[in-house]
C-alpha positions in Angstrom: 220.4 122.2 45.5 218.9 122.7 49.0 220.2 125.7 50.8 221.0 125.9 54.5 219.2 127.9 57.1 222.4 130.0 57.5 222.4 130.7 53.7 218.7 131.6 53.8 219.1 134.0 56.7 222.0 135.7 54.9 219.8 136.1 51.8 216.9 137.5 53.8 219.1 139.9 55.6 220.5 141.1 52.3 217.0 141.6 51.0 216.1 143.6 54.1 219.2 145.8 53.5 218.3 146.2 49.8 214.7 147.1 50.6 215.8 149.7 53.2 218.2 151.3 50.8 215.5 151.5 48.1 213.2 153.2 50.7 216.0 155.5 51.9 216.0 153.9 55.3 218.8 152.7 57.6 219.2 148.9 57.3 219.2 148.6 61.1 215.7 150.1 61.3 214.0 146.8 60.4 214.2 143.8 62.7 213.9 140.2 61.5 211.8 137.7 63.4 212.3 134.2 62.1 209.0 132.3 62.1 209.8 128.8 63.4 206.3 127.4 63.7 206.2 123.7 62.8 210.0 123.5 62.8 211.9 121.7 65.6 214.3 123.0 68.1 217.3 122.0 66.0 216.2 124.4 63.2 216.0 127.2 65.8 219.5 126.3 67.0 220.8 126.4 63.5 219.4 129.9 63.0 220.7 131.1 66.4 224.2 129.8 65.4 224.3 132.6 62.7 223.1 135.3 65.0 219.3 135.1 64.8 217.8 135.6 68.2 214.2 136.5 67.6 211.7 133.8 66.8 208.0 133.8 66.1 205.5 131.1 66.9 201.8 130.6 66.1 200.9 127.5 68.1 201.2 128.0 71.9 201.8 124.5 73.1 204.3 123.7 70.4 206.1 126.9 71.2 206.2 126.2 74.9 207.8 122.8 74.3 210.4 124.5 72.1 211.1 127.3 74.5 211.7 124.7 77.2 214.0 122.7 75.0 216.0 125.8 74.1 216.2 127.6 77.5 220.0 127.4 77.4 220.0 130.0 74.5 219.3 133.7 74.9 216.4 133.8 72.6 213.5 136.3 72.3 210.1 134.6 71.7 207.3 136.3 69.8 203.7 135.0 69.9 202.3 135.9 66.5 199.2 133.7 66.4 195.7 133.9 67.8 195.4 133.4 71.6 192.5 131.6 73.3 191.6 132.5 76.8 192.8 129.2 78.2 196.3 129.8 76.8 196.9 133.3 78.1 198.8 132.1 81.2 201.3 130.1 79.1 201.9 133.1 76.8 202.2 135.5 79.8 204.8 133.3 81.5 206.9 132.1 78.5 206.9 134.8 75.8 208.7 138.1 75.5 206.4 139.6 72.8 202.8 139.2 71.7 201.8 140.6 68.2 198.3 139.3 68.0 196.1 141.1 70.6 192.7 141.9 69.1 190.5 141.8 72.2 190.7 143.7 75.5 189.8 140.5 77.4 193.0 138.7 76.1 195.1 141.8 77.0 193.7 142.0 80.5 194.4 138.3 81.1 198.0 138.6 79.9 198.4 141.6 82.1 197.0 139.8 85.2 199.1 136.7 84.5 202.4 138.2 83.6 204.9 137.2 86.4 206.1 140.2 88.4 209.7 139.0 88.2 209.7 139.3 84.4 209.9 142.5 82.4 206.7 143.8 81.0 205.3 141.8 78.1 205.9 143.7 74.8 202.6 143.8 72.8 201.2 144.8 69.5 197.6 145.1 68.4 196.6 143.1 65.3 194.6 145.2 62.9 192.4 143.7 60.1 193.1 146.5 57.7 191.6 145.0 54.5 188.5 143.4 56.1 189.4 139.7 55.4 186.6 137.6 56.9 188.9 134.7 57.9 191.5 136.8 59.7 191.9 137.8 63.3 192.4 141.5 64.1 190.5 144.5 65.3 188.8 146.7 62.8 190.4 150.1 62.1 187.2 151.8 63.6 187.6 149.9 66.9 191.4 150.3 67.1 191.7 153.6 68.9 189.6 152.6 71.9 191.4 149.2 72.2 194.8 150.8 72.0 194.0 153.3 74.7 192.7 150.6 77.0 195.7 148.3 76.4 198.2 151.1 76.9 197.2 151.5 80.6 197.3 147.9 81.6 200.0 147.0 84.1 202.7 144.4 83.2 202.2 145.2 79.4 203.9 147.7 77.2 202.1 148.6 74.0 204.6 148.9 71.2 202.6 149.1 68.0 200.5 147.4 65.4 200.7 144.1 63.5 198.9 143.1 60.3 198.5 140.1 58.0 197.0 141.4 54.8 195.2 139.2 52.3 197.4 138.3 49.3 197.5 141.2 46.8 197.7 141.0 43.0 200.6 143.4 42.7 203.2 145.5 44.6 201.0 148.6 44.5 198.1 146.9 46.2 200.4 145.4 48.8 201.9 148.8 49.5 198.5 150.4 49.8 197.4 148.0 52.5 200.6 148.5 54.5 200.2 152.2 54.1 196.8 152.1 55.7 198.4 150.4 58.8 201.1 153.0 58.9 198.5 155.8 58.8 196.6 154.1 61.7 199.9 153.9 63.6 200.7 157.6 63.1 197.1 158.5 64.2 197.7 156.7 67.5 201.0 158.3 68.0 199.3 161.7 67.4 196.9 160.8 70.2 199.9 160.5 72.6 200.7 156.8 72.5 204.5 156.2 72.4 204.4 153.5 69.7 207.6 152.4 67.9 206.8 149.1 66.2 205.1 148.2 62.9 205.0 144.4 62.6 204.3 144.2 58.8 205.6 142.0 56.1 206.3 138.3 55.5 208.3 136.3 52.9 206.0 137.4 50.1 205.4 141.1 50.9 208.5 142.1 52.9 209.8 144.7 50.4 206.4 146.4 50.1 206.1 146.5 53.9 209.5 148.0 54.4 208.8 150.6 51.7 205.7 151.7 53.8 207.5 151.8 57.1 207.6 148.4 58.7 210.1 148.1 61.6 209.7 144.3 62.0 209.3 141.6 59.4 208.2 138.0 60.2 209.8 135.6 57.8 209.4 131.8 57.9 209.3 130.1 54.5 212.3 132.0 53.1 214.4 130.9 56.1 213.3 127.4 57.0 211.7 126.3 53.7 208.3 125.0 52.8 206.4 123.3 55.6 
């Protein structure tokens, strides 16, 4: 029997609570972002009806159309996909968060194009911790310099790190990759950056990410179903 979006969100929230308890963490310490890419505005409305306010989108133009259609709702929009230079203005004007900064040029454009009447754009740097060739993300070696440069840009607020690891064979491998990201996060904090966000974990690796300190999980399939 096909489950509803409301049922799925309840199940995901229960899993987050369980994972937090297993890791001796407060359930409220992990935020859920529902990844609504390729799903229409009606699916987002259904999720919002049961209290889900944060939504993640990968495809900029699709997201802008959805944001426009849903402007009557008090939603928080997270850009979690790669950003091309010709799309930075749309992102700067329409989104609340960007998780996928991996180049200073993109951060500079977002800073310049963020409207002054809006709050600062909340941003994370995407790190390619496991060296996957097909993924976006700055290398761990280049991360400190990029983080320091992004942190001083006006109209942006650097909040933390995001990662999308390659699929792992077991829980121990998944946890090890997330632990690397947490270590990088703590190193940046030790350098004086006031970071508070670790955007780690999706439908398949949410528990492993929470065990290693994730503060924000990005879940699509477990909420909306297979695309």
